N, C-alpha and C positions, 0 to 999 in steps of 0.2 A: 617101313614104308619106302618103296623105291621112288626115284625121281619121277618116273612116268606116272605112278599113282598119285603123287603129290600134285603134279600139274593137272591131272584129271580132277582131283578133289577141288582145287582152286577154280577150275572151269565150271564145275557144278555149282559152287557157291556164287560165282559171278552170274550164272544163268538165273539162279533163284533171286538174286538181288535185282536184276533187270526185270524179271517177272513181277516181283513185288512192287517195283516202282510203277510199272504199267498199270497194275490193278489200282494202286492208290490214285494216280492222276486221272484215271478214267472213271472210277466209281466213288471215290471219297473226296478228293480235292475239288472244291466248287469253283473251278476256273479252267479254261481250255489249256491243254498242254499236249505235246506230241510224244507218243511212245511207239514202241515197235508193234503194238497191238493194232495200229492203223493199217498195217500191210495186209494181213488176211482179210480185213474188211474191204480194202480197196480191190483186192483180187476177186472177192465175191461180187462186188459191184460191177467190175469190168466184165465178168462172165455173163451176168444177167443183161447188161447193156448190149453185149455182143449178140445174145440170143434175141433180144428185143429188136435189134436193128434188122433182123431177118424177116420180121413181120411187116405187113403193109398198112394196116389200119391203126389208128390211135387206140381204139378199144383193146386190140390184141396186145399192143405194146404196154398199155397201162396194166393189164392183168399180169403180165410177166414181171414188170417192175414193182408191183405192189408186194410181191413176195421177197424182193431182194433184201431189204433191210432186216426183217426178222431172221432170215438165213444168216446174214452177216453177224447179227448179235450172237447167234448160236455158235458160229465159227469162231468168234472172239473168245467165248467161254471155253470152247474145246482147245483153242490155242494156248490159253493160260494153263489148263490142266495138262496138256502135252508138255509144255515147257517145264512145269513143276515135276512131272515124271522124269524128264530128261535130266533135270538138275539133281534130283535125288538118286537117280540111277548112277550118275557120275560120282556122287558123294559116296554111295554104298560101295562102288567098285574101288574108289580111292582108299577108303579106310579098311576094306576087307581083303580077303585073299582068294575069293571065288571068281567065277567067270562073269563076263559082262551080262550074260543072259540071267544068271542068278540075281545079279544086282538090279536088273530091270524088273524081274518078277517081284522082288521084295519091295521096290519103289511103287509099282502099280498096286500091289496088295495094300500098301499103307495109305497111299493118296486116296484111293477109293474106299478105304476103311473096310476092306474085305478080311484081312487078317489070316489068309491061308498060307502066307510065307513070311518067315521071320528068321533073322540070324540070331545066334546065341551070344554074339559078342556084345559087350556092354555099350560101346560106342554106337553100334548099329541099332540097338534098341532105342537110344536117344533120337537117332535119325528117323526111326520108324514113327515115334511119337510126333516129331515135328512134321513129318510128311502127312500123317493122318490129320493133324490140326490144319495144315495148309489146305488140304482138300476140302475139309468142312468149311473153312473160312471162305474159300473161293465160291463154293456153291451157295453159301448163305448170303454173301454180298451180291451175287447175281440175282438171287431170289428177291432180295430187298431192292435191287436196282430196277427191276422191271416194273413194279407198281409205281415207283416214282416217275419212271419214264412215261408210262401210259397215263398217269394222272396229268402230267403236263400236256401230253398229246390230246387228251379229252378236252382240257380247257381251251386249247387252241382250236380244235375242230368245232366246238360248239358255236363260236362266233362266225366261223367260216360258213357253216351250214345255215345259220340265220341270215347271212348276207345273200344267199341264193335267191330268196324271194324279193330282195331289194335291188340286186344288181345283175341277176341272171346267172347262168352257169355255162361257161366260165364267166366270172365277174368282169365288168367293164365300167370304168369310171363314168363316162357320159350316161350310160344306161341307169346307173344309180340315181343321178339327178333327174333324168327323164321320168322314171317311175315315181319318184317322190312328187314331182310336179303334177303328173297325171292323176294321182289320187289325192292331191291337195295336202301333202304332209311335209312340205319343205321346212316347216318349223321344227321338225324332228331331226333335221340334219345335225344340229348342234349336239344333241345327245348322242347321236351315232358317232360323230367324230371324237367326242370325249371318251366313249367306250373303246374305240379303236386306238386311242392314245394309250390307255391303260393296257390294252391287249398287246400293243407293240412293246411296251416296257416288259411285260411278262415274257414275251417271246425272246426279247433280247437277253434276258437273264437265263431262261431255261435252255435255249437252243445253243448258247455259247458254252454252257456248262455240260450239256449232253448233246454233242453234235449229231448223234444218231437220229435225233428228232427231226433234223432237217430233211432226211431222206425217207421218213415214214410218210407215205402218201395218204391222201384223204380217202375216207370210205366211199365217197361218191366220185366216180372217175373224172368228171368234168370240173371238180373243185380242186383248189390248191391254195395253200396258205400264202405263198409268195404272190400269186396272181391276185388273190383277194386283197392283200395289203397294198399292192400296186394300184388296184382299182380304187380303193378308198383314198389313197394319197392323190391320185389323179382327180378324183371328184372334189377333194378339198382344194387342190390347186386351181381347178376350174372355177369354183365358186369365188375364190379370192381374185382370180384374174378377170372374170367377166363382170363381177359386181362387187367391188371391194367394200363399198359402204354397207351393203346388205349381208355380206358374208359373216357368219358367226366367228368369233375369236377362236373357238375350238378348232376351226379348220386349220389355222396356222400352227396351233399346238400339235395337232395330229400329224401334219407334215413334218414338223421338227422331230417329234419322237419317232416317226416312221423311218426317216433316213438315218437317225441315230441307231435304230435297231438294225437296219441293213448294214451300216458300216461296222457295227460290233460283230455281226456275223461274218462280214467280209474279212475282218481282221483275224477272227478265229479260224477261218478256212483259207486264209492266205490268198484272198482275191484282191488284187491291186485296185486302188481307187484314189481319186483326188480329194483330199480333205477340205480344200477351199476352192471349189470350182468357180470359174468366171460366170457371173449371171448372164453375160452376153454371149457365152460360148454356145457352140452348136449342140443339138440333140439329134438322136437317130429318128425320132418320130417326125414324119413329114408334116410340113405346115398344112398341106392339103387335107390330111386326116383330121387335124384340129379344126379347120374351117368347116368340114363336113359335120363334125360333132357340134360345132357352134350353131350351124343352121338347124340341126335337129332340136337343139335346146330352144332356139327362137320359135320353131314351129309349134312347140308345146307351151309357149308363153312363159318360159323360165326367165326370171328377172335378169336383165343384162343392162349395164350402164356404160360399157365400153364397146367401141367398134371392134370388129373381129381382128383387124391388123394390130391394134394396140393390145387387145387381150392376148393375142399370140405371144407378144414380146414378154408380157408378164408371166404367162403360163410357162414359157420356155425357161425363164429365170428361176421358177420354182422347180421344174422338172430336172434341170441340170444337176440338182443336188442328189438325186436318187436314181435316175434312169440307168446309168451304166452299171451300178451295183445290182439293181433289180434284174436287169437283163442277164448279167453274168450268173446270178443265183438261179434264175429260171432256166437258163441253158444247162447249168450243171445238174440241176435236179430233174431235168426232162419234164417240166411242168406242162400242163395242157396248152396248146398253141392258141392262146387267147389274143384278142386285139390289143394293140398298144403294149405288148409284153415282150417284143423282141423275137429273134430267131430261135430255133431249136436244133438240137443235135440229131434226133431221130425222127422228128416230125416235119421234115422239110416239105414245103409246099402246102401244108395243111393249115387251116385257120378256122377257129370256132367262134362264132358270134353268139351272144346270148339270145335265146328265144323268148320273145316277149309274149306272155299269155294273152289270149283273146279276152277282151272285155265283154263278158256275157251277163246280161241282166234280164230279169223276168219282165214280161209285158204286163203293164198295169192298166192299159186301156183296151177297148175292143179292137179286134184285128181290122186292119184297113183292107182296101181292095187289093186283091192279088195275094193275100196271105193265106196260109193254111188254117182253116177253122179248127177250133178246139173240138175234141170229140165229146159229144153229149152222152151221158149214161143211158143205157137202154131202159125202157119202161118196166115196171115190176111185172113179174109173171102173174097170169090169172090164177086164182086159187083153184085147187082141185075140186071136183064135184063133191058136194056134201060137206065142204069145209065152211064153217060159220064165218061170215064177214064181220069185220069190226064195226 
């Protein structure tokens, strides 16, 4: 073995080691870690976002971005297979005496378990077995990875979809409280906040372990997990700020678990944040927006025990714990441009408010003057001649 072939052999072993580490930290180890596999994923995301930026409407951008992460997952698998082929190609060339093309053909035949090319050398046969096993393990791990990924995705989206009838689409915190007051179900807020506390804990665990979940968009274009979580946290902060005595204790627990979830995700994705913000610090949400929401709550007789100025101070003290992180995640994920959710990279100037359904009820009394009368059924047809009457 020449010195050049020895160096190439060591390079092939190094490439296989780096590939094995990437597979382990992404698919096996239950904690976030950085590997070279992130680079093809980032490249795919950059390409899709570039194409999305050329469109004008949110609907068109969302259709393009919805395909981004599935393509990125396929690109990640193909990258691992390609790196495995390169590594075994270098090893075959290093231990053999053939050409580089012959080494590549043998590596590809073994990794994809085709078996049409094989060397007669004993050492090369061992490498062929290792290459075949590597290809099978890579495909098997990816097949097992996808059901786990989409199981967590389905758990996340179930509660996000349920929130649509309670807070609109896209979700908005004040709208959540207004709708519950309009239908007389504000007593159910405690259960809702408790459910979202558990949801936030589940998302914190699953989305830091499998970061691809962050970029998988909701099936409904106007829904988003980050916007939904932000709206529920805003609703909980509003109840505590405007009526602390009547607010359920679950509201505080929901806020706490919510910003813990956001900070865990920020740490996993390297988004900077202040772990101990000043409760008197500024927030990006204008006070005028809060005052407008306060007036809407008062208009539907939502319970309030604090004046708007005092309520704003307490609401700001709660929101400073999660606003900056939520805005950064929503910006990075190109979430729908919902109210109170910060700016967007591709949706500049667009804002979507939740559409409140019209309250339609059947008339139980006779129509009054000026109303359209109900249609009376026509009289029964006369029987034909010769037909016996009852």
